All heavy atoms as a GROMACS GRO file, in nm:
protein
  573
    1MET      N    1  -1.408   0.256   0.294
    1MET     CA    2  -1.295   0.261   0.386
    1MET      C    3  -1.166   0.310   0.310
    1MET      O    4  -1.080   0.372   0.369
    1MET     CB    5  -1.264   0.132   0.450
    1MET     CG    6  -1.359   0.096   0.560
    1MET     SD    7  -1.295  -0.054   0.638
    1MET     CE    8  -1.379  -0.042   0.793
    2ASN      N    9  -1.159   0.281   0.185
    2ASN     CA   10  -1.035   0.312   0.113
    2ASN      C   11  -1.024   0.465   0.081
    2ASN      O   12  -0.914   0.516   0.066
    2ASN     CB   13  -1.038   0.239  -0.022
    2ASN     CG   14  -1.006   0.091  -0.008
    2ASN    OD1   15  -0.959   0.047   0.096
    2ASN    ND2   16  -1.043   0.010  -0.101
    3ALA      N   17  -1.134   0.533   0.078
    3ALA     CA   18  -1.133   0.676   0.043
    3ALA      C   19  -1.048   0.756   0.140
    3ALA      O   20  -0.982   0.849   0.102
    3ALA     CB   21  -1.276   0.727   0.033
    4ASP      N   22  -1.055   0.714   0.267
    4ASP     CA   23  -0.976   0.792   0.367
    4ASP      C   24  -0.830   0.765   0.359
    4ASP      O   25  -0.744   0.847   0.403
    4ASP     CB   26  -1.032   0.763   0.508
    4ASP     CG   27  -1.024   0.616   0.544
    4ASP    OD1   28  -1.030   0.530   0.450
    4ASP    OD2   29  -1.018   0.585   0.664
    5LEU      N   30  -0.785   0.653   0.298
    5LEU     CA   31  -0.645   0.620   0.290
    5LEU      C   32  -0.583   0.656   0.156
    5LEU      O   33  -0.459   0.667   0.144
    5LEU     CB   34  -0.627   0.470   0.309
    5LEU     CG   35  -0.670   0.414   0.444
    5LEU    CD1   36  -0.652   0.264   0.446
    5LEU    CD2   37  -0.588   0.474   0.556
    6ALA      N   38  -0.670   0.682   0.059
    6ALA     CA   39  -0.615   0.714  -0.076
    6ALA      C   40  -0.528   0.839  -0.080
    6ALA      O   41  -0.420   0.837  -0.140
    6ALA     CB   42  -0.737   0.732  -0.175
    7PRO      N   43  -0.559   0.946  -0.012
    7PRO     CA   44  -0.470   1.066  -0.011
    7PRO      C   45  -0.331   1.032   0.049
    7PRO      O   46  -0.231   1.083  -0.003
    7PRO     CB   47  -0.544   1.166   0.072
    7PRO     CG   48  -0.687   1.128   0.065
    7PRO     CD   49  -0.686   0.982   0.060
    8ALA      N   50  -0.328   0.952   0.156
    8ALA     CA   51  -0.198   0.918   0.215
    8ALA      C   52  -0.115   0.835   0.117
    8ALA      O   53   0.007   0.851   0.102
    8ALA     CB   54  -0.221   0.839   0.346
    9LEU      N   55  -0.179   0.736   0.051
    9LEU     CA   56  -0.108   0.657  -0.051
    9LEU      C   57  -0.057   0.742  -0.163
    9LEU      O   58   0.057   0.731  -0.202
    9LEU     CB   59  -0.197   0.545  -0.100
    9LEU     CG   60  -0.135   0.454  -0.209
    9LEU    CD1   61  -0.007   0.384  -0.156
    9LEU    CD2   62  -0.238   0.358  -0.256
   10GLU      N   63  -0.142   0.834  -0.214
   10GLU     CA   64  -0.099   0.920  -0.329
   10GLU      C   65   0.016   1.011  -0.284
   10GLU      O   66   0.110   1.028  -0.364
   10GLU     CB   67  -0.215   1.002  -0.375
   10GLU     CG   68  -0.320   0.921  -0.445
   10GLU     CD   69  -0.445   1.004  -0.489
   10GLU    OE1   70  -0.437   1.127  -0.478
   10GLU    OE2   71  -0.547   0.942  -0.523
   11ALA      N   72   0.009   1.069  -0.162
   11ALA     CA   73   0.115   1.154  -0.118
   11ALA      C   74   0.249   1.074  -0.101
   11ALA      O   75   0.356   1.128  -0.141
   11ALA     CB   76   0.077   1.219   0.019
   12GLY      N   77   0.236   0.956  -0.052
   12GLY     CA   78   0.356   0.875  -0.040
   12GLY      C   79   0.418   0.834  -0.171
   12GLY      O   80   0.540   0.837  -0.182
   13LEU      N   81   0.333   0.805  -0.265
   13LEU     CA   82   0.381   0.775  -0.403
   13LEU      C   83   0.449   0.889  -0.464
   13LEU      O   84   0.554   0.879  -0.530
   13LEU     CB   85   0.270   0.724  -0.489
   13LEU     CG   86   0.208   0.586  -0.453
   13LEU    CD1   87   0.087   0.562  -0.537
   13LEU    CD2   88   0.309   0.480  -0.479
   14ASP      N   89   0.390   1.011  -0.443
   14ASP     CA   90   0.458   1.136  -0.489
   14ASP      C   91   0.591   1.154  -0.431
   14ASP      O   92   0.688   1.188  -0.503
   14ASP     CB   93   0.369   1.258  -0.462
   14ASP     CG   94   0.248   1.264  -0.558
   14ASP    OD1   95   0.245   1.195  -0.659
   14ASP    OD2   96   0.151   1.339  -0.523
   15GLN      N   97   0.604   1.132  -0.302
   15GLN     CA   98   0.731   1.151  -0.232
   15GLN      C   99   0.836   1.048  -0.281
   15GLN      O  100   0.957   1.080  -0.288
   15GLN     CB  101   0.718   1.134  -0.079
   15GLN     CG  102   0.650   1.251  -0.018
   15GLN     CD  103   0.633   1.234   0.133
   15GLN    OE1  104   0.645   1.119   0.186
   15GLN    NE2  105   0.615   1.346   0.202
   16LEU      N  106   0.787   0.932  -0.318
   16LEU     CA  107   0.879   0.828  -0.369
   16LEU      C  108   0.910   0.852  -0.520
   16LEU      O  109   0.997   0.787  -0.572
   16LEU     CB  110   0.824   0.690  -0.350
   16LEU     CG  111   0.810   0.638  -0.208
   16LEU    CD1  112   0.736   0.506  -0.200
   16LEU    CD2  113   0.948   0.624  -0.143
   17GLY      N  114   0.835   0.938  -0.584
   17GLY     CA  115   0.854   0.964  -0.726
   17GLY      C  116   0.800   0.847  -0.811
   17GLY      O  117   0.848   0.826  -0.923
   18LEU      N  118   0.696   0.784  -0.767
   18LEU     CA  119   0.637   0.671  -0.833
   18LEU      C  120   0.501   0.713  -0.897
   18LEU      O  121   0.422   0.776  -0.830
   18LEU     CB  122   0.618   0.550  -0.749
   18LEU     CG  123   0.740   0.487  -0.688
   18LEU    CD1  124   0.703   0.381  -0.592
   18LEU    CD2  125   0.826   0.432  -0.799
   19ALA      N  126   0.478   0.676  -1.018
   19ALA     CA  127   0.348   0.698  -1.082
   19ALA      C  128   0.281   0.560  -1.088
   19ALA      O  129   0.342   0.458  -1.125
   19ALA     CB  130   0.365   0.749  -1.224
   20MET      N  131   0.159   0.554  -1.038
   20MET     CA  132   0.086   0.427  -1.031
   20MET      C  133  -0.061   0.454  -1.077
   20MET      O  134  -0.127   0.547  -1.028
   20MET     CB  135   0.090   0.379  -0.889
   20MET     CG  136   0.026   0.240  -0.870
   20MET     SD  137   0.040   0.182  -0.700
   20MET     CE  138   0.214   0.148  -0.691
   21PRO      N  139  -0.111   0.371  -1.163
   21PRO     CA  140  -0.248   0.387  -1.209
   21PRO      C  141  -0.346   0.374  -1.092
   21PRO      O  142  -0.323   0.310  -0.994
   21PRO     CB  143  -0.271   0.271  -1.306
   21PRO     CG  144  -0.134   0.217  -1.338
   21PRO     CD  145  -0.043   0.255  -1.228
   22CYS      N  146  -0.457   0.439  -1.105
   22CYS     CA  147  -0.557   0.440  -0.997
   22CYS      C  148  -0.610   0.300  -0.965
   22CYS      O  149  -0.635   0.263  -0.853
   22CYS     CB  150  -0.682   0.523  -1.038
   22CYS     SG  151  -0.649   0.698  -1.041
   23LYS      N  152  -0.611   0.216  -1.072
   23LYS     CA  153  -0.656   0.078  -1.048
   23LYS      C  154  -0.558   0.002  -0.962
   23LYS      O  155  -0.599  -0.072  -0.870
   23LYS     CB  156  -0.666   0.005  -1.188
   23LYS     CG  157  -0.721  -0.136  -1.179
   23LYS     CD  158  -0.741  -0.194  -1.319
   23LYS     CE  159  -0.796  -0.333  -1.311
   23LYS     NZ  160  -0.820  -0.391  -1.440
   24ALA      N  161  -0.428   0.026  -0.981
   24ALA     CA  162  -0.324  -0.041  -0.900
   24ALA      C  163  -0.334   0.014  -0.753
   24ALA      O  164  -0.318  -0.062  -0.655
   24ALA     CB  165  -0.190  -0.017  -0.958
   25GLN      N  166  -0.357   0.141  -0.740
   25GLN     CA  167  -0.369   0.201  -0.606
   25GLN      C  168  -0.489   0.140  -0.534
   25GLN      O  169  -0.482   0.111  -0.417
   25GLN     CB  170  -0.389   0.351  -0.616
   25GLN     CG  171  -0.259   0.423  -0.658
   25GLN     CD  172  -0.278   0.572  -0.664
   25GLN    OE1  173  -0.355   0.628  -0.587
   25GLN    NE2  174  -0.214   0.638  -0.756
   26GLY      N  175  -0.598   0.118  -0.611
   26GLY     CA  176  -0.716   0.056  -0.550
   26GLY      C  177  -0.692  -0.082  -0.501
   26GLY      O  178  -0.738  -0.127  -0.396
   27LYS      N  179  -0.608  -0.157  -0.578
   27LYS     CA  180  -0.572  -0.294  -0.537
   27LYS      C  181  -0.490  -0.291  -0.410
   27LYS      O  182  -0.505  -0.376  -0.321
   27LYS     CB  183  -0.500  -0.364  -0.648
   27LYS     CG  184  -0.592  -0.402  -0.764
   27LYS     CD  185  -0.508  -0.474  -0.872
   27LYS     CE  186  -0.604  -0.512  -0.988
   27LYS     NZ  187  -0.530  -0.588  -1.092
   28LEU      N  188  -0.397  -0.195  -0.400
   28LEU     CA  189  -0.317  -0.184  -0.279
   28LEU      C  190  -0.403  -0.153  -0.158
   28LEU      O  191  -0.382  -0.206  -0.047
   28LEU     CB  192  -0.209  -0.082  -0.296
   28LEU     CG  193  -0.093  -0.118  -0.391
   28LEU    CD1  194   0.002  -0.001  -0.412
   28LEU    CD2  195  -0.022  -0.244  -0.340
   29LEU      N  196  -0.498  -0.060  -0.177
   29LEU     CA  197  -0.586  -0.027  -0.066
   29LEU      C  198  -0.677  -0.143  -0.030
   29LEU      O  199  -0.710  -0.161   0.085
   29LEU     CB  200  -0.664   0.098  -0.101
   29LEU     CG  201  -0.576   0.227  -0.110
   29LEU    CD1  202  -0.661   0.343  -0.158
   29LEU    CD2  203  -0.507   0.255   0.021
   30ALA      N  204  -0.718  -0.222  -0.127
   30ALA     CA  205  -0.798  -0.342  -0.098
   30ALA      C  206  -0.716  -0.442  -0.016
   30ALA      O  207  -0.769  -0.511   0.070
   30ALA     CB  208  -0.848  -0.406  -0.230
   31TYR      N  209  -0.583  -0.449  -0.047
   31TYR     CA  210  -0.491  -0.534   0.025
   31TYR      C  211  -0.492  -0.492   0.171
   31TYR      O  212  -0.488  -0.574   0.267
   31TYR     CB  213  -0.353  -0.534  -0.036
   31TYR     CG  214  -0.250  -0.590   0.053
   31TYR    CD1  215  -0.239  -0.730   0.066
   31TYR    CD2  216  -0.160  -0.512   0.124
   31TYR    CE1  217  -0.141  -0.787   0.145
   31TYR    CE2  218  -0.059  -0.569   0.203
   31TYR     CZ  219  -0.055  -0.703   0.216
   31TYR     OH  220   0.041  -0.758   0.296
   32ILE      N  221  -0.487  -0.358   0.194
   32ILE     CA  222  -0.486  -0.307   0.333
   32ILE      C  223  -0.617  -0.347   0.407
   32ILE      O  224  -0.612  -0.387   0.524
   32ILE     CB  225  -0.471  -0.151   0.334
   32ILE    CG1  226  -0.331  -0.111   0.294
   32ILE    CG2  227  -0.498  -0.096   0.475
   32ILE    CD1  228  -0.218  -0.159   0.385
   33ASP      N  229  -0.723  -0.341   0.338
   33ASP     CA  230  -0.854  -0.387   0.394
   33ASP      C  231  -0.847  -0.535   0.437
   33ASP      O  232  -0.886  -0.570   0.545
   33ASP     CB  233  -0.967  -0.366   0.298
   33ASP     CG  234  -1.011  -0.224   0.285
   33ASP    OD1  235  -0.974  -0.141   0.369
   33ASP    OD2  236  -1.078  -0.190   0.184
   34LEU      N  237  -0.791  -0.617   0.350
   34LEU     CA  238  -0.782  -0.760   0.383
   34LEU      C  239  -0.682  -0.784   0.494
   34LEU      O  240  -0.708  -0.867   0.583
   34LEU     CB  241  -0.734  -0.842   0.258
   34LEU     CG  242  -0.841  -0.862   0.152
   34LEU    CD1  243  -0.782  -0.929   0.031
   34LEU    CD2  244  -0.948  -0.951   0.211
   35LEU      N  245  -0.572  -0.713   0.495
   35LEU     CA  246  -0.471  -0.725   0.597
   35LEU      C  247  -0.536  -0.688   0.733
   35LEU      O  248  -0.515  -0.757   0.833
   35LEU     CB  249  -0.348  -0.640   0.567
   35LEU     CG  250  -0.235  -0.645   0.668
   35LEU    CD1  251  -0.184  -0.789   0.682
   35LEU    CD2  252  -0.124  -0.545   0.629
   36ALA      N  253  -0.604  -0.577   0.739
   36ALA     CA  254  -0.672  -0.535   0.862
   36ALA      C  255  -0.776  -0.636   0.911
   36ALA      O  256  -0.785  -0.666   1.026
   36ALA     CB  257  -0.731  -0.398   0.842
   37LYS      N  258  -0.850  -0.689   0.816
   37LYS     CA  259  -0.957  -0.789   0.851
   37LYS      C  260  -0.898  -0.914   0.910
   37LYS      O  261  -0.931  -0.957   1.017
   37LYS     CB  262  -1.032  -0.825   0.724
   37LYS     CG  263  -1.131  -0.936   0.745
   37LYS     CD  264  -1.196  -0.974   0.615
   37LYS     CE  265  -1.289  -1.100   0.638
   37LYS     NZ  266  -1.349  -1.140   0.512
   38TRP      N  267  -0.798  -0.967   0.846
   38TRP     CA  268  -0.740  -1.097   0.891
   38TRP      C  269  -0.642  -1.078   1.004
   38TRP      O  270  -0.613  -1.167   1.082
   38TRP     CB  271  -0.677  -1.173   0.773
   38TRP     CG  272  -0.784  -1.223   0.685
   38TRP    CD1  273  -0.818  -1.178   0.561
   38TRP    CD2  274  -0.881  -1.327   0.714
   38TRP    NE1  275  -0.924  -1.241   0.510
   38TRP    CE2  276  -0.967  -1.334   0.604
   38TRP    CE3  277  -0.904  -1.412   0.820
   38TRP    CZ2  278  -1.073  -1.426   0.599
   38TRP    CZ3  279  -1.008  -1.499   0.817
   38TRP    CH2  280  -1.090  -1.508   0.709
   39ASN      N  281  -0.590  -0.955   1.015
   39ASN     CA  282  -0.496  -0.926   1.127
   39ASN      C  283  -0.570  -0.932   1.260
   39ASN      O  284  -0.514  -0.973   1.361
   39ASN     CB  285  -0.434  -0.787   1.110
   39ASN     CG  286  -0.318  -0.770   1.205
   39ASN    OD1  287  -0.235  -0.858   1.233
   39ASN    ND2  288  -0.310  -0.650   1.261
   40ALA      N  289  -0.702  -0.896   1.261
   40ALA     CA  290  -0.782  -0.904   1.384
   40ALA      C  291  -0.800  -1.048   1.429
   40ALA      O  292  -0.809  -1.076   1.550
   40ALA     CB  293  -0.918  -0.838   1.358
   41THR      N  294  -0.798  -1.141   1.332
   41THR     CA  295  -0.816  -1.286   1.367
   41THR      C  296  -0.685  -1.356   1.395
   41THR      O  297  -0.674  -1.430   1.492
   41THR     CB  298  -0.890  -1.351   1.253
   41THR    OG1  299  -1.015  -1.288   1.225
   41THR    CG2  300  -0.919  -1.500   1.286
   42TYR      N  301  -0.586  -1.330   1.314
   42TYR     CA  302  -0.465  -1.409   1.321
   42TYR      C  303  -0.339  -1.340   1.363
   42TYR      O  304  -0.230  -1.392   1.365
   42TYR     CB  305  -0.435  -1.478   1.183
   42TYR     CG  306  -0.538  -1.576   1.141
   42TYR    CD1  307  -0.633  -1.547   1.044
   42TYR    CD2  308  -0.545  -1.702   1.206
   42TYR    CE1  309  -0.730  -1.643   1.006
   42TYR    CE2  310  -0.640  -1.793   1.172
   42TYR     CZ  311  -0.732  -1.767   1.071
   42TYR     OH  312  -0.822  -1.854   1.040
   43ASN      N  313  -0.351  -1.211   1.398
   43ASN     CA  314  -0.233  -1.132   1.444
   43ASN      C  315  -0.120  -1.140   1.346
   43ASN      O  316  -0.011  -1.180   1.380
   43ASN     CB  317  -0.195  -1.175   1.585
   43ASN     CG  318  -0.100  -1.080   1.645
   43ASN    OD1  319  -0.103  -0.956   1.615
   43ASN    ND2  320  -0.013  -1.123   1.732
   44LEU      N  321  -0.144  -1.098   1.225
   44LEU     CA  322  -0.043  -1.105   1.117
   44LEU      C  323   0.062  -1.000   1.135
   44LEU      O  324   0.178  -1.021   1.096
   44LEU     CB  325  -0.109  -1.088   0.983
   44LEU     CG  326  -0.217  -1.188   0.948
   44LEU    CD1  327  -0.290  -1.149   0.824
   44LEU    CD2  328  -0.156  -1.328   0.935
   45THR      N  329   0.029  -0.885   1.193
   45THR     CA  330   0.123  -0.777   1.214
   45THR      C  331   0.090  -0.701   1.338
   45THR      O  332  -0.032  -0.702   1.381
   45THR     CB  333   0.123  -0.680   1.093
   45THR    OG1  334   0.210  -0.569   1.119
   45THR    CG2  335  -0.014  -0.626   1.062
   46ALA      N  336   0.185  -0.641   1.401
   46ALA     CA  337   0.157  -0.563   1.528
   46ALA      C  338   0.087  -0.433   1.495
   46ALA      O  339   0.034  -0.364   1.585
   46ALA     CB  340   0.287  -0.542   1.601
   47ILE      N  341   0.093  -0.390   1.372
   47ILE     CA  342   0.037  -0.261   1.334
   47ILE      C  343  -0.112  -0.280   1.317
   47ILE      O  344  -0.160  -0.358   1.235
   47ILE     CB  345   0.101  -0.211   1.205
   47ILE    CG1  346   0.250  -0.192   1.225
   47ILE    CG2  347   0.037  -0.079   1.156
   47ILE    CD1  348   0.331  -0.175   1.098
   48ARG      N  349  -0.190  -0.204   1.388
   48ARG     CA  350  -0.337  -0.213   1.389
   48ARG      C  351  -0.403  -0.099   1.316
   48ARG      O  352  -0.509  -0.115   1.258
   48ARG     CB  353  -0.391  -0.210   1.531
   48ARG     CG  354  -0.337  -0.324   1.614
   48ARG     CD  355  -0.412  -0.455   1.597
   48ARG     NE  356  -0.362  -0.554   1.687
   48ARG     CZ  357  -0.322  -0.672   1.645
   48ARG    NH1  358  -0.322  -0.702   1.518
   48ARG    NH2  359  -0.282  -0.761   1.736
   49ASP      N  360  -0.337   0.015   1.315
   49ASP     CA  361  -0.395   0.134   1.246
   49ASP      C  362  -0.376   0.125   1.098
   49ASP      O  363  -0.269   0.108   1.044
   49ASP     CB  364  -0.327   0.256   1.299
   49ASP     CG  365  -0.382   0.384   1.239
   49ASP    OD1  366  -0.502   0.402   1.242
   49ASP    OD2  367  -0.299   0.461   1.189
   50ARG      N  368  -0.485   0.133   1.022
   50ARG     CA  369  -0.480   0.119   0.875
   50ARG      C  370  -0.400   0.228   0.813
   50ARG      O  371  -0.333   0.203   0.712
   50ARG     CB  372  -0.627   0.121   0.820
   50ARG     CG  373  -0.701  -0.005   0.865
   50ARG     CD  374  -0.849  -0.003   0.828
   50ARG     NE  375  -0.867  -0.012   0.685
   50ARG     CZ  376  -0.919   0.091   0.614
   50ARG    NH1  377  -0.957   0.202   0.669
   50ARG    NH2  378  -0.936   0.083   0.483
   51ALA      N  379  -0.396   0.346   0.861
   51ALA     CA  380  -0.317   0.454   0.803
   51ALA      C  381  -0.168   0.423   0.821
   51ALA      O  382  -0.089   0.452   0.731
   51ALA     CB  383  -0.350   0.589   0.873
   52GLN      N  384  -0.130   0.365   0.932
   52GLN     CA  385   0.008   0.321   0.953
   52GLN      C  386   0.046   0.203   0.860
   52GLN      O  387   0.160   0.190   0.822
   52GLN     CB  388   0.032   0.285   1.100
   52GLN     CG  389   0.044   0.403   1.192
   52GLN     CD  390   0.081   0.355   1.329
   52GLN    OE1  391   0.044   0.249   1.376
   52GLN    NE2  392   0.149   0.445   1.401
   53MET      N  393  -0.059   0.122   0.833
   53MET     CA  394  -0.030   0.010   0.742
   53MET      C  395   0.011   0.062   0.604
   53MET      O  396   0.093   0.002   0.534
   53MET     CB  397  -0.153  -0.082   0.724
   53MET     CG  398  -0.181  -0.163   0.846
   53MET     SD  399  -0.327  -0.264   0.824
   53MET     CE  400  -0.338  -0.354   0.976
   54VAL      N  401  -0.049   0.173   0.560
   54VAL     CA  402  -0.016   0.233   0.433
   54VAL      C  403   0.131   0.273   0.433
   54VAL      O  404   0.204   0.235   0.343
   54VAL     CB  405  -0.102   0.352   0.399
   54VAL    CG1  406  -0.051   0.429   0.278
   54VAL    CG2  407  -0.248   0.309   0.374
   55SER      N  408   0.176   0.343   0.534
   55SER     CA  409   0.314   0.390   0.532
   55SER      C  410   0.411   0.283   0.568
   55SER      O  411   0.518   0.271   0.508
   55SER     CB  412   0.331   0.509   0.624
   55SER     OG  413   0.307   0.471   0.758
   56LEU      N  414   0.381   0.199   0.669
   56LEU     CA  415   0.477   0.104   0.715
   56LEU      C  416   0.483  -0.032   0.641
   56LEU      O  417   0.574  -0.105   0.650
   56LEU     CB  418   0.450   0.074   0.864
   56LEU     CG  419   0.472   0.196   0.954
   56LEU    CD1  420   0.432   0.161   1.099
   56LEU    CD2  421   0.609   0.248   0.948
   57HIS      N  422   0.373  -0.058   0.563
   57HIS     CA  423   0.377  -0.180   0.480
   57HIS      C  424   0.381  -0.147   0.334
   57HIS      O  425   0.477  -0.192   0.262
   57HIS     CB  426   0.251  -0.262   0.508
   57HIS     CG  427   0.254  -0.338   0.644
   57HIS    ND1  428   0.356  -0.415   0.687
   57HIS    CD2  429   0.160  -0.328   0.748
   57HIS    CE1  430   0.327  -0.462   0.806
   57HIS    NE2  431   0.212  -0.406   0.846
   58LEU      N  432   0.290  -0.071   0.285
   58LEU     CA  433   0.289  -0.042   0.138
   58LEU      C  434   0.403   0.048   0.096
   58LEU      O  435   0.483   0.008   0.008
   58LEU     CB  436   0.156   0.023   0.099
   58LEU     CG  437   0.031  -0.058   0.112
   58LEU    CD1  438  -0.092   0.025   0.064
   58LEU    CD2  439   0.043  -0.189   0.035
   59LEU      N  440   0.416   0.164   0.155
   59LEU     CA  441   0.517   0.260   0.103
   59LEU      C  442   0.658   0.211   0.132
   59LEU      O  443   0.751   0.234   0.052
   59LEU     CB  444   0.488   0.398   0.162
   59LEU     CG  445   0.356   0.460   0.113
   59LEU    CD1  446   0.326   0.589   0.188
   59LEU    CD2  447   0.358   0.481  -0.040
   60ASP      N  448   0.676   0.149   0.250
   60ASP     CA  449   0.809   0.095   0.281
   60ASP      C  450   0.847  -0.007   0.176
   60ASP      O  451   0.962  -0.019   0.138
   60ASP     CB  452   0.815   0.033   0.418
   60ASP     CG  453   0.838   0.137   0.528
   60ASP    OD1  454   0.851   0.256   0.494
   60ASP    OD2  455   0.839   0.102   0.645
   61SER      N  456   0.753  -0.092   0.136
   61SER     CA  457   0.783  -0.196   0.035
   61SER      C  458   0.801  -0.133  -0.105
   61SER      O  459   0.889  -0.180  -0.186
   61SER     CB  460   0.669  -0.294   0.026
   61SER     OG  461   0.657  -0.362   0.149
   62LEU      N  462   0.726  -0.030  -0.136
   62LEU     CA  463   0.737   0.031  -0.268
   62LEU      C  464   0.863   0.116  -0.290
   62LEU      O  465   0.896   0.156  -0.401
   62LEU     CB  466   0.613   0.117  -0.290
   62LEU     CG  467   0.484   0.040  -0.320
   62LEU    CD1  468   0.367   0.132  -0.315
   62LEU    CD2  469   0.493  -0.032  -0.453
   63CYS      N  470   0.932   0.149  -0.176
   63CYS     CA  471   1.049   0.234  -0.195
   63CYS      C  472   1.157   0.172  -0.280
   63CYS      O  473   1.244   0.242  -0.336
   63CYS     CB  474   1.102   0.277  -0.056
   63CYS     SG  475   1.180   0.150   0.039
   64VAL      N  476   1.156   0.039  -0.298
   64VAL     CA  477   1.255  -0.029  -0.377
   64VAL      C  478   1.213  -0.042  -0.524
   64VAL      O  479   1.287  -0.090  -0.608
   64VAL     CB  480   1.295  -0.168  -0.323
   64VAL    CG1  481   1.346  -0.161  -0.183
   64VAL    CG2  482   1.178  -0.260  -0.331
   65ALA      N  483   1.088   0.003  -0.560
   65ALA     CA  484   1.033  -0.014  -0.689
   65ALA      C  485   1.122   0.045  -0.803
   65ALA      O  486   1.127  -0.010  -0.908
   65ALA     CB  487   0.896   0.037  -0.695
   66ARG      N  488   1.181   0.155  -0.774
   66ARG     CA  489   1.265   0.221  -0.879
   66ARG      C  490   1.388   0.141  -0.914
   66ARG      O  491   1.448   0.161  -1.018
   66ARG     CB  492   1.304   0.366  -0.838
   66ARG     CG  493   1.402   0.367  -0.727
   66ARG     CD  494   1.447   0.503  -0.688
   66ARG     NE  495   1.329   0.570  -0.630
   66ARG     CZ  496   1.319   0.693  -0.593
   66ARG    NH1  497   1.424   0.772  -0.608
   66ARG    NH2  498   1.212   0.743  -0.543
   67TYR      N  499   1.427   0.046  -0.829
   67TYR     CA  500   1.544  -0.032  -0.851
   67TYR      C  501   1.512  -0.169  -0.913
   67TYR      O  502   1.603  -0.241  -0.952
   67TYR     CB  503   1.623  -0.056  -0.721
   67TYR     CG  504   1.657   0.078  -0.653
   67TYR    CD1  505   1.589   0.118  -0.539
   67TYR    CD2  506   1.759   0.155  -0.707
   67TYR    CE1  507   1.622   0.237  -0.480
   67TYR    CE2  508   1.791   0.278  -0.645
   67TYR     CZ  509   1.720   0.321  -0.531
   67TYR     OH  510   1.751   0.436  -0.475
   68LEU      N  511   1.386  -0.197  -0.928
   68LEU     CA  512   1.342  -0.325  -0.983
   68LEU      C  513   1.320  -0.315  -1.131
   68LEU      O  514   1.277  -0.212  -1.183
   68LEU     CB  515   1.214  -0.373  -0.918
   68LEU     CG  516   1.222  -0.396  -0.768
   68LEU    CD1  517   1.082  -0.429  -0.712
   68LEU    CD2  518   1.318  -0.502  -0.733
   69LYS      N  519   1.353  -0.419  -1.202
   69LYS     CA  520   1.335  -0.424  -1.346
   69LYS      C  521   1.190  -0.451  -1.376
   69LYS      O  522   1.130  -0.548  -1.326
   69LYS     CB  523   1.427  -0.533  -1.400
   69LYS     CG  524   1.435  -0.542  -1.551
   69LYS     CD  525   1.531  -0.645  -1.595
   69LYS     CE  526   1.553  -0.649  -1.739
   69LYS     NZ  527   1.647  -0.751  -1.778
   70PRO      N  528   1.125  -0.369  -1.461
   70PRO     CA  529   0.984  -0.393  -1.493
   70PRO      C  530   0.964  -0.528  -1.564
   70PRO      O  531   1.050  -0.564  -1.647
   70PRO     CB  532   0.945  -0.278  -1.592
   70PRO     CG  533   1.049  -0.175  -1.557
   70PRO     CD  534   1.174  -0.243  -1.520
   71GLY      N  535   0.863  -0.597  -1.531
   71GLY     CA  536   0.833  -0.720  -1.591
   71GLY      C  537   0.686  -0.730  -1.630
   71GLY      O  538   0.611  -0.630  -1.622
   72PRO      N  539   0.634  -0.846  -1.668
   72PRO     CA  540   0.498  -0.863  -1.715
   72PRO      C  541   0.394  -0.832  -1.605
   72PRO      O  542   0.283  -0.793  -1.642
   72PRO     CB  543   0.489  -1.004  -1.762
   72PRO     CG  544   0.608  -1.075  -1.701
   72PRO     CD  545   0.713  -0.972  -1.675
   73CYS      N  546   0.425  -0.847  -1.479
   73CYS     CA  547   0.329  -0.827  -1.374
   73CYS      C  548   0.349  -0.690  -1.307
   73CYS      O  549   0.288  -0.656  -1.208
   73CYS     CB  550   0.342  -0.932  -1.264
   73CYS     SG  551   0.305  -1.098  -1.327
   74TRP      N  552   0.432  -0.604  -1.364
   74TRP     CA  553   0.466  -0.476  -1.307
   74TRP      C  554   0.342  -0.386  -1.309
   74TRP      O  555   0.292  -0.350  -1.409
   74TRP     CB  556   0.576  -0.413  -1.380
   74TRP     CG  557   0.628  -0.288  -1.320
   74TRP    CD1  558   0.622  -0.164  -1.379
   74TRP    CD2  559   0.693  -0.266  -1.197
   74TRP    NE1  560   0.680  -0.068  -1.293
   74TRP    CE2  561   0.718  -0.129  -1.179
   74TRP    CE3  562   0.730  -0.353  -1.091
   74TRP    CZ2  563   0.788  -0.080  -1.067
   74TRP    CZ3  564   0.793  -0.303  -0.978
   74TRP    CH2  565   0.820  -0.169  -0.968
   75MET      N  566   0.290  -0.353  -1.192
   75MET     CA  567   0.178  -0.267  -1.166
   75MET      C  568   0.082  -0.275  -1.276
   75MET      O  569   0.006  -0.207  -1.318
   75MET     CB  570   0.224  -0.125  -1.144
   75MET     CG  571   0.304  -0.114  -1.016
   75MET     SD  572   0.333   0.057  -0.976
   75MET     CE  573   0.503   0.056  -0.941
   0.00000   0.00000   0.00000
């Protein structure tokens, strides 16, 4: 399921000017899988489309990354 979302995540990261290791990208896409799975049960978010979750949850949250100070858990 992640393979279809990987290009959208990579394109968004490029637009934000962020470099992220493939392993970190995989973890973010795994998070989308979990969010979609549990959203069906508990209605965690109104967004149901996984592609929209990438842009509206992941990329919107990552847009502040350039302003954060890197720390031990940074990507």
